TORFITI-663957 format. One record per residue (C-alpha): x, y, z; residue in three letters. Coordinates in steps of 0.05 Angstrom, whole numbers, plus 32768, in hexadecimal, padded with zeros to 4 digits. Layout:
<rs>
XYZALA
...
</rs>
This chain:
<rs>
809A7FD580A6MET
80A87FBA8060LYS
80E57F8E8056VAL
81027F798012SER
81187F31800ELEU
81467F447FD4ASP
81687F778000TRP
81707F448038ILE
81957F178006ARG
81CD7F4B8006ASP
81E07F31804BPHE
81C67EEA804CVAL
81CB7EB0801AASP
81837E978014LEU
816B7E647FE1PRO
814F7E867FA3GLN
81137E577FA4ASP
81007E677FECILE
80B47E697FF5SER
809B7EAE800BPRO
80657E8B8034LYS
80997E5E8056ASP
80C67E9A8064PHE
808F7EC58082SER
80777E8B80ADSER
80BC7E7E80C9LYS
80CA7EC780D5PHE
80867ED080F8THR
80927E968127LEU
80D97EAA8138ALA
80DA7EF68137THR
80A07F238122ALA
805C7F1D8101GLU
805B7F2280B6VAL
80187F4280A4GLU
801E7F3C8059ASP
804C7F218022VAL
804F7F4A7FE2ILE
806F7F2D7FA4VAL
80887F667F77THR
80A27F647F30GLY
80677F407F10ASP
804A7F837EFFPHE
80857F967ED3TRP
807A7F567EABASN
80357F6F7E95LYS
80477FB47E7DVAL
80697FB67E39THR
808C7FE47E07VAL
805E7FFB7DCEVAL
806580297D92GLU
802F805B7D7FVAL
8017804F7D37LEU
7FDB807E7D31GLU
7FB980B67D57LYS
7F7380CF7D49GLU
7F4680FF7D6FARG
7F0F80E17D9BHIS
7ECB80F07D79PRO
7EAB81057DBBGLU
7EE481297DDFALA
7F17815D7DC7ASP
7F4B814B7DFCLYS
7F4B81007DEFLEU
7F6B80D77DB7ASN
7F6280927D9BLEU
7FA880757D99VAL
7FBB80387D70THR
7FFD80177D83PHE
80277FDA7D73ALA
802C7FA67DAALEU
80617F7B7D87GLY
80597F3B7D61GLY
802F7F5E7D2CGLY
7FF87F6F7D5ELYS
7FD87FB47D63THR
7FA97FD17D97PHE
7F8080117DA1LYS
7F7280377DE2VAL
7F55807A7DF7VAL
7F8D80A87E0FCYS
7F8C80EE7E2DGLY
7FD780FC7E30ALA
7FED813B7E0CGLY
803181217DF5ASN
801A80E37DCEVAL
803880E47D88GLU
803B80B37D4EVAL
807D808D7D4FGLY
808B80967D9AMET
8099805A7DC6LYS
807680567E09THR
805980257E3CVAL
80177FFF7E39TYR
7FF57FDD7E74ALA
7FBE7FAC7E60PRO
7F7B7F9E7E81THR
7F837F787EC3GLY
7FC37F9D7ED6THR
7FC67FB77F1DLEU
7FEE7FF77F1ALEU
801D800A7F53PRO
7FED80437F63THR
7FB8800E7F75GLY
7F8E80177F36LEU
7F757FD67F17LEU
7F6D7FDF7ECBLEU
7F2A7FC77EB2GLU
7F067FD07E6EPRO
7EE480147E70LYS
7EBA803E7E42LYS
7ED780847E3AILE
7EA680B37E18ARG
7E83807A7DF6GLY
7EC180547DDDILE
7EDA80157E00MET
7F2380197E17SER
7F4A7FDE7E33GLU
7F8A7FEC7E58GLY
7FB1802D7E55MET
7FF080507E3DLEU
801680647E7CCYS
803980A07E99SER
8070809E7ECEGLU
803E80B37F03GLU
801080787EF3GLU
804B80487EFBLEU
805F806A7F3CALA
80A180807F1DLEU
809480C97F2CALA
806580F27F57GLU
804981167F1ASER
805481157ECFSER
803D813E7E93GLU
803081057E62GLY
804180BF7E4CLEU
8083809E7E59ILE
80B080AA7E1DVAL
80DF806F7E10LEU
811E80707DE4PRO
811280637D9ATHR
813980217D9FASP
810B80057DD5ALA
80F47FC07DBDPRO
80A97FBE7DAFVAL
80867F877DD6GLY
80BD7F817E0BGLU
80A57F817E53SER
80BF7FB87E7FLEU
80DA7F837EAELYS
810B7F6E7E78ASN
81167FB27E58TYR
81237FD77E99TRP
81417F9A7EBBLYS
810D7F9D7EF2LYS
81197F687F27SER
80E47F427F4DSER
80E37F447F98ASP
80BD7F2A7FD5VAL
80A97F618006VAL
80967F4F804DLEU
80667F7F8070ASP
80787F7680BAILE
804D7F8D80F4ASP
80707FC88115ASN
80557FB5815ALYS
807D7F748156SER
80BD7F9D814ELEU
80B37FD18184THR
80E57FB081B3HIS
81177FA0817AARG
81397FE08162PRO
816C7FB5813DASP
81357F9B810ELEU
81247FE080F1TRP
81567FD680B9GLY
81647F9F8086HIS
81A87F8F80A4LEU
81887F7D80E7GLY
81517F5680C3MET
81867F2F809CALA
81AB7F1D80DCARG
81697F0180F8GLU
815B7EDA80B8VAL
81A27EBD80B9ALA
81967EA48100ALA
81537E8580EEILE
816C7E6280AFTYR
81B07E5080CDARG
81D67E718094THR
82117EA28091GLU
82057EEB80A1PHE
822F7F168072LYS
823C7F5A8093ASN
826F7F84806FLYS
82657FBF809FPHE
829A7FA880D0THR
82C87FD180FCGLN
83007FC880C8LYS
82D27FE38092TRP
82C5802180BEILE
8310802A80CAGLU
831E8026807FASP
82ED805E8072TRP
830B808880A9ARG
834E80818086ALA
833080948043LYS
831380D48061ALA
835780EA807CGLY
8365811C80B3LYS
8356815E8091ALA
8330819480B7THR
82E5818E80AAPRO
82BD81CA8092PRO
828681BD80C6VAL
828F81AE8110THR
825A81958141VAL
824981A2818AGLN
8217817B81B4VAL
81FE819E81F3GLU
81F681738231LYS
81AD81848240ASP
8191816F81FCCYS
8179812C81E2ALA
81B9811E81BCGLY
81E080DF81CCLEU
821180DD8191ALA
821B81088154TYR
824780F78118PHE
824F812280DAGLY
82798128809BILE
827C8156805ESER
827D81428014ILE
828981737FDBASP
827981747F90SER
823C81487F90ILE
820681487F5BTHR
81BD81407F6FVAL
819981167F3BGLY
816F80D87F32LYS
817F80997F59SER
819380597F37PRO
815A80297F28GLN
81717FF57F5BTRP
816D80287F93MET
812980417F7DLYS
810D7FFB7F7CGLU
81267FEB7FC2ARG
810A802C7FDELEU
80C7801E7FBCGLU
80C77FD77FD8ALA
80D07FF5801EALA
809780268013GLY
80BF80668004LEU
80BF808E7FC4ARG
80FD80A57FA0SER
810B80F07FA8ILE
815380FC7F90ASN
819580D87F93SER
81AD80F87FD5ILE
816B80F37FFBVAL
816380AC7FE1ASP
81A780997FFCILE
819380B48040SER
8153808B8041ASN
8174804E8023TYR
81A9804A805AVAL
817480548090MET
814D80198074LEU
818C7FF0806BGLU
81AF7FFC80AELEU
8175801380D9GLY
8195805580EEMET
8173809780D8PRO
819E80CF80BEASN
819A8113809DHIS
81BE81358063ILE
81C481818061PHE
81D281B08028ASP
821381C88048ARG
820D820D8028ASN
81D082188055GLN
81F9820E8095ILE
8211825280ABASN
8250825A80D4GLY
826D821580C8GLY
825281FA810ALYS
821781CE811CVAL
81FB81D48163LEU
81CF81A08183ILE
81A881BE81BDSER
816581C881DEGLN
813A81FF81C1LEU
8139823C81EFLYS
80F8825C81D7LYS
80BB824D81ACGLU
80C7824B8162GLU
80A2823B8121THR
80CA820A80F7PHE
80BA81F380B0LYS
80CB81A980A8THR
80DB81848067LEU
80928174805CASP
808681C08056GLU
805C81C48096ILE
806981F980CBASP
807581D8810FARG
806F81FC8151GLN
80AD81EA817ALEU
80B181F881C5ILE
80EA820281F6PRO
810A81BE8206GLY
810481A181C0ASP
8148818A81A7THR
815C81AB8166VAL
819981AE8138ILE
81AC81F58125SER
81E382218108ASP
81F482658123ASN
81B682848104GLU
817C82538100LYS
815F820F8110THR
817181DB80DBLEU
8153819A80F5VAL
812081838128LEU
814E814F8148ALA
813C8107813CGLY
80FB81178118ILE
8101814080D8MET
812F817180B5GLY
811F81B880A2GLY
810881CC805CLEU
813C82048058GLU
817A81D88063SER
8163819C803AGLY
818581827FFBVAL
816B819E7FBATHR
817E81947F70GLU
81B081CD7F75SER
81D581B07FB2THR
821F81A47FA6GLN
823D819D7FEBASN
821E81748023ILE
82268166806DPHE
821181218084ILE
81F6811880CAGLU
81ED80D680EEVAL
81D880DE8137ALA
81B680B9816FASN
818380D7819ETRP
816180C781E0LYS
812180A281D2ALA
80F280C58203SER
80FC810E81EEPRO
80F680FC81A5ILE
80B580D781B0ARG
8097810F81DALYS
80A7814481A6THR
80908117816DSER
804D8107818FVAL
8041814F81A2ARG
804B8166815BLEU
8025812B813DGLY
8063811D8112LEU
807680D38112ARG
80AE80CE80DESER
80D8809280CAASP
811080B080F3SER
80E880BC8133SER
80CA80768130GLN
810F80598132ARG
812C80878167TYR
80F180798195GLU
810980308198LYS
814D804481B8SER
8183803B8183LEU
81CC802A818EASP
81FC80658189SER
823480368174GLN
8211802B8131LEU
82148075811DCYS
825A807580FEGLU
824C803780D5ARG
820F805B80B8THR
8238809980AALEU
826C8075807FTRP
8236804D805BARG
8216808E8044ILE
825B80A8802FVAL
826780688008GLU
8226806F7FE0LEU
822E80BA7FD4VAL
827380AE7FB6LEU
825A80727F8FGLU
8223809B7F6DLEU
824D80DA7F65ASN
828F80CD7F43SER
82A781157F4DASN
8295811A7F97ALA
82CB811C7FCDLYS
82CD811A8018ILE
82DE815E8037ASN
83018153807AGLY
82FE811E80AEGLN
82BD810A80D1SER
82A78131810EVAL
82898117814FTYR
826C81308190ASP
8245810B81C6GLY
825180D381F7ALA
829280AC81FAASP
827B806F81D3LEU
82B7804581E8SER
82A4804B8231SER
825D802E822AILE
825E7FED8253PRO
82487FAC8234ALA
820B7F888250VAL
821F7F44826DASN
81ED7F0E8281ILE
81FD7ECD82A6ASN
81D07E92829ALEU
81D17E4782A3SER
81C07E128270LEU
81927DF082A3ASP
81677E2F82AALYS
81607E36825FILE
81487DEE8257ASN
811A7DF08294LYS
80FA7E31827ETHR
80F07E1C8236LEU
80E17DD28242GLY
811A7DBE8214THR
81587D928218ASN
818A7DBE81F3LEU
81D47DB281F7SER
82087DE78208GLN
82207DE881C0ASN
81D97DF281A5GLU
81CC7E2E81D2VAL
82117E4B81C1SER
82037E438177ASP
81C07E66817BILE
81DA7EA181A3LEU
82187EA88177THR
81EC7EAB8139ARG
81C67EE4815BLEU
82097F088165ASP
820D7EFF81B1PHE
82527EF681D0GLY
82567EB281F4ILE
82847E958229GLN
826F7E548248ASN
828B7E27827ELYS
826B7DEC82A1ASN
82277DFB8281ASP
822A7E448299GLN
82267E7B8265PHE
82427EC18269ASN
821E7EE68231ILE
82337F2A8215VAL
81F87F4E81F6VAL
82087F7381B4PRO
82027FBE81BDSER
81C97FC6818CTYR
819E7F9881B6ARG
81B37FB381FAALA
818F7FF681F4THR
814D7FDB8210LYS
81427F9681F1ASP
816E7F638215ILE
81727F718260GLU
816F7F2F8287CYS
81757EE38282ASP
812C7EDC826FSER
81397F048230ASP
81727ED5821DILE
81467E988229ILE
81127EB681FBGLU
81477EC081C5GLU
81597E7681C9VAL
81107E6081C9GLY
80FA7E87818CARG
81357E6F8161ILE
81297E278177VAL
80E07E348166GLY
80AB7E32819CPHE
80837E06816DASP
80BC7DD38170ASN
80BA7DCD81BCILE
80907D9381D5THR
805E7DAD8209PRO
805D7D8B824DHIS
802A7D9A8283SER
804C7DB482C2PRO
80427D8B8301GLN
802E7DBE8335VAL
7FFB7DC0836DGLU
7FBC7DE48356VAL
7F997E0B838DILE
7F527E22837CPRO
7F4E7E6D8375VAL
7F157E908398ARG
7EF27EC08369LEU
7EDD7F048381SER
7E947F1A837CGLU
7EA67F468341LYS
7EC87F0C831CGLN
7E8C7EDF8329LYS
7E5D7F15830ELEU
7E877F2182D0TYR
7E897ED682C1ARG
7E3D7ED382C6LYS
7E367F0F8299ILE
7E647EF48263ARG
7E457EAF8266ASP
7DFF7ECA825EPHE
7E117EFB8227CYS
7E337EC481FFVAL
7E097E87820CTYR
7DC47EA58217GLU
7DC67EE581EEMET
7DF17EC881B6GLY
7E1F7F0581B5SER
7E6A7F0D81A9PHE
7E977F3281D9GLU
7EBE7F6D81BEILE
7EF57F9781DEGLN
7EFD7FE081C8THR
7F32801381DCTYR
7F25803A821DPRO
7F42807681F9LEU
7F16809881C5VAL
7F1C80D8819CGLY
7EF481178193GLU
7EE48101814CALA
7EBE80C38165LEU
7E9780EC8198ASN
7E83811D8162LYS
7E7380E58131LYS
7E4280C68164THR
7E29810A817DPHE
7E4280F681C2TRP
7E49812C81F7ASN
7E8081118224ALA
7E7C8125826ELYS
7EC6811B827EASN
7EE6814E8251SER
7F2081588282ASP
7F3981108278LEU
7F6081218238ILE
7FA9810C822DLEU
7FDC81438224LYS
8008811A81F5ASN
7FDB80E781D2PRO
7FFA80B581A2VAL
7FBE80C28174SER
7F8780F68171VAL
7F5780BC8169ASP
7F6A80A381AFHIS
7F7680E181D8ASP
7F4180DE820FARG
7F2380AD8240MET
7EDD8097822CARG
7EA280A6825AASP
7E76806F823CSER
7E7C80308212LEU
7E45804881E3ILE
7E6F806F81B0PRO
7EA2803681ABSER
7E6B800381A0LEU
7E4B802E816ALEU
7E8E80338146GLU
7E957FE7814ASER
7E4E7FDD8130MET
7E5C800980F4ILE
7E8E7FD480DDTHR
7E647F9880F2ASN
7E267FB280CFSER
7E4A7FB5808CLYS
7E5A7F6B808DHIS
7E207F4980B1GLN
7DD57F4680ABGLU
7DCF7F4380F7SER
7E017F47812FALA
7E027F43817BARG
7E3D7F5D81A2ILE
7E4D7F7181E9PHE
7E857F92820FGLU
7E957F8F8259LEU
7EC47FCA8262GLY
7ED1800A8287ARG
7EBB80528281ARG
7EE0808B82A2TYR
7EBF80C382C9ALA
7EDE810382E2SER
7EE78106832EASP
7EFB81438357LYS
7F1C8119838DLYS
7F3F80E28364ASP
7F4081078321PHE
7F2180CA82FESER
7EF7808E830FLYS
7EF6804C82E8ASP
7EAF803382E4LEU
7E9B7FEE82C9SER
7E667FED8293GLN
7E447FB88269LEU
7E267FC68225ILE
7E017F9381F9VAL
7DEB7FA381B2ALA
7DBB7F808183TYR
7DBD7F938139PHE
7D917F7B8101ASP
7D8A7F9780BALYS
7D417F8380B2ASP
7D1C7F7C80F4LYS
7D1E7FA68133ASN
7D427F7F816BPRO
7D2A7FAD81A3TYR
7CF57F8081C1LEU
7D227F4381BDGLU
7D597F6981E1LEU
7D277F828215LEU
7D107F3B8224ASN
7D587F208225ASP
7D6D7F588253SER
7D387F468286GLU
7D507EFE8284ARG
7D977F18828CPHE
7D867F4182CAPHE
7D647F0582E9ASP
7DA07ED882D8ALA
7DD17F0682FCILE
7D9E7F0E8335GLN
7D997F59832DLEU
7D607F7B8353PRO
7D457FA8831CTYR
7D087FCF8303ASP
7CFC7FE482BBLEU
7CE4802C82B7LEU
7CC98054827EARG
7CEF8098827EPRO
7CC480D18296SER
7CC5811B8285GLN
7CE3813A82ADPRO
7D0E80FF82BEASN
7D0580EC8308LYS
7D4180BD8305PHE
7D7E80E082E6PRO
7DB980B582D1HIS
7DFF80BA82B2ALA
7DF68086827CLEU
7DED80B98244TYR
7DD78101823CASP
7D8B8108823DGLU
7D91813281FEASN
7DBB810081D7TRP
7D9D80F78192ILE
7DAC80AD8192GLY
7D72809A81C1VAL
7D338081819FHIS
7CF980A681C1PRO
7CC8806B81C1PHE
7CF8803081CCGLU
7D198039820FARG
7D15801D8256PHE
7D418033828FASP
7D5B7FFF82C0VAL
7D5480128309ARG
7D817FEC833AVAL
7D7D7FFA8385MET
7D57803B837AGLY
7D8480598345LYS
7D88805582F9ILE
7DC4802A82E7HIS
7DAF801082A3GLY
7D86801C8265SER
7D697FF3822CILE
7D5E801C81EDLEU
7D5E801E81A2SER
7D8F804C817EILE
7D6A80828159HIS
7D648075810DPRO
7D7D80BC8100MET
7DC080AD8122LEU
7DC580698100LEU
7DBD808C80BDLYS
7DF480BE80CDLYS
7E21808480E1LEU
7E0E805E80A2LYS
7DF4802380CAILE
7DBE8004809FLYS
7D8D7FE080CCGLY
7D737FE18114HIS
7DA07FE58152LEU
7D8C7FDD819BSER
7DB97FDE81D8VAL
7DB67FCC8221MET
7DE77FF3824CILE
7DF47FE68296LEU
7E22800782C8ASP
7E3E7FCF82F4LEU
7E6B7FF78322TRP
7E3880048359SER
7E287FBB8367PHE
7E607F908348GLU
7E847F87838BGLU
7E447F7883B2ARG
7E3B7F2F83C5GLU
7E057F10839AMET
7DDE7EDD83C2LYS
7DC67EA28399ASP
7D7A7EAB8396LYS
7D707E748363THR
7D317E4D8373LYS
7D217E08835ATYR
7CE37E058330ARG
7CD07DC38310PRO
7CC07DC082C6LEU
7C777DC782B6ALA
7C537D8482B3LYS
7C1B7D9F8289TYR
7C1F7DC68248PRO
7C107E118247GLY
7BF37E3D8211SER
7C097E7F81F2ASP
7BD67EB481E1PHE
7BE97EED81B1ASP
7BBD7F2B81ADTYR
7BC47F728195THR
7BAE7FAF81BDLEU
7B9B7FF2819EGLU
7BB2802D81C9VAL
7BC6807581C1GLY
7C0D808981AFASN
7C1680A881F3GLU
7C0C80658217VAL
7C4C80458231GLN
7C547FFA8222VAL
7C737FF18266GLY
7C3180088286ASP
7C0D7FD08261ILE
7C3E7F9C827BLEU
7C377FB882C2ASP
7BEC7FAF82BESER
7BF57F6782A7LEU
7C237F5982E3ARG
7BEB7F708311LYS
7BB77F4282F0CYS
7BA17F0E8323LYS
7B997ED282F5LEU
7BC17E988313SER
7BC57E7782CEGLU
7BE67EB582AFLEU
7C317EA482B6LYS
7C527EDB828CLYS
7C477F0F8256SER
7C767F308225GLY
7C777F6181EBILE
7C787F4181A5VAL
7C717F7F8179ASP
7C627FC9817AILE
7C457FEE813DPHE
7C398039813BASN
7C0780588109GLN
7BF0809F810CASN
7BDA80AD8153ASP
7BD080638164LYS
7BFF802E8180LYS
7BF27FE38175TYR
7C147FB781A9VAL
7C177F6C819ETHR
7C1E7F4581E0ILE
7C297EFB81ECARG
7C0D7EDF822ESER
7C1D7E998246HIS
7BE77E71826DPHE
7BF67E318293ALA
7BE07E0982D0ASP
7C0E7DDF82FCASN
7BD77DAC830BGLU
7BB37DA082C9LYS
7BB07DAB827ETHR
7B867DE7826DLEU
7B4A7DD78242SER
7B377DFF8204GLY
7AF97E1C8224ASP
7B1F7E318263PHE
7B567E528239LEU
7B217E7A8214THR
7B077E928258GLN
7B4D7EA6826DLEU
7B587ECB822CGLN
7B177EF18232ASN
7B277F01827BSER
7B6A7F20826BILE
7B4E7F478230LEU
7B157F61825CASP
7B477F738293TYR
7B737F9A8262LEU
7B377FBD8243SER
7B207FD58288ARG
7B687FEE8294ALA
7B6380188255GLY
7B877FEA8224TYR
7B517FCF81F4PRO
7B597F9881C0LEU
7B677FB08179LYS
7B247FB98155SER
</rs>
């Protein structure tokens, strides 16, 4: 959500020299996270008024011109221009090189058909003043050449805060500038100026009079409607909005449409309550009915998309047709157009759950539905109604109210207030503070809570706009006090409590071992990905999911609409990002996959995945060696198997036909007679499709079958070698059909007591041959091996391998 600091100043007196950085820091610590601070207005200082002096055709393009113009101060400049309306003598707008346009385009020197052009003459579209435009901006003939548009158009500067929406989910009162201003006033201990009081509302009721309205309303009991206000205004003119309104809408991220629609959006952003304005001539029968839809219907919304509505959706209709999808979006047919003269203004409140369900089902998250989902306060509807009336009359001197306002819904006067009793002692003990009664009362009063206190006991009345789902118990009140005091201002004290050791379960012990080894021994970083994935990710990674029945009916996003059956697609998606920014990367995830189950519908199965990525060298052998050390470290009884055709040991780790498996770089991990893991390289063809430039190998292990089993400590003490050993590297020449694992198996059977271990160093394939480099380590626990004896050992092992069918490279 974007919030204008200039707009907030309408309700709060803040110092003009306030630092945006200081403001965002304080607001983040006290209320909600500010993701970005945008200073606007500097752009308008760079673009200037110019006068066209000369126009000549581009020598290499019929539709381009070389335009010479006056910049002011006796300076002239020439650019390439393609606008059809450029004429000598006209005054227009020039943006120089280095200007960042509102559209996001950074102007840089550029050759256009062989001629260098620096900067550009601008249209309304390029300055984000209109959706489209036919040519350059044409300024009045008296526009002063050389004047910046900031001065000429009186453009004001502003500071816009981009606030994380997730931080505001529980605060429906902060979805408008008035609520934000109240919060800022509390943080800065300054006066909150709110003109929208009960007296202000009563004054507007009196101005409207008691005449019979042309439109009545009826809210049926079974629909999502809580409260519905409406009023009619005649003789309006739909035109352009004033510049100050356009600027504020743009600052909040909305574009200007026309004066009436802009008023609707402006008031929503100001007061936080969505609303809708009808072309009253499109309401047949003089009655608006709010009800549940009885049968399926196709409805075209304002965005010109046909929506399929179903029985149970709440809609607003006249006696012939549906006008509005309640709480989400209006219909195209009843919307305000340039020819509209008479309007009907609606301000309503809706139940949060039905609005969210319909919005999610249709994939239509509008500004209105986002706010209604937070549970708004019905008592704010009438204030919003009269604010819209005020602005419509302000911008339309001939407009007049037609009849009194209409209402149907709950009896708003009978809604009970939320009262919370709380002691000063509990506040201080919970926060670790030593606040006085007056300090607490001051904080809560600034936040608009009603306060009665006696003998350090508070009776607190929660304002209605925070009682819908935000403030419910004394802990919520304590949090309010704490955040305004500033949690960074509270001195931390360690609690004095008896600490009883917690006995870890076998699973917890195993998970700790796994994380420790992955981080400290493998040098990898832990990631956490969403358990929900989308069909697009599965298609992108060519993944054939085996749990297609575990799909959500009403997903928040199509990218997260089904439970994953493996960690592999999520890891590949993460590696796409990592590979763009790093030469090499090692990551792991200890998470869950979800399998279909006839008895329990779904089973949660623990899974570990480790990935090694390198742009230059293949990390497969290193991962293979590290994986063996890992299995030993967690005391896992395992065997490494080369996959056979047909596969004697089927598994559920991935589909045997998945294109992501490298055919020559794969070992399966057998645990207790079944395949529960695999070490493999990702096929280069899939990496290319995913635009991962480099080599990627993964180790994947299903933990669910043995994670609860007690792991006996089989660690054996073995003293460090007293005498140095010696490594021997050699390359064998074998056929492509030979499995490397078979060579290692032969070496394990070799009965040389001095041969301690052997491992793969490199594999190189050429034509029908495979060259396997192996490193064997010789050592003796009783003596240092002499050079002559080492030579004998080396010859012995080479002779042994040759007799086994694995000769030395010639």
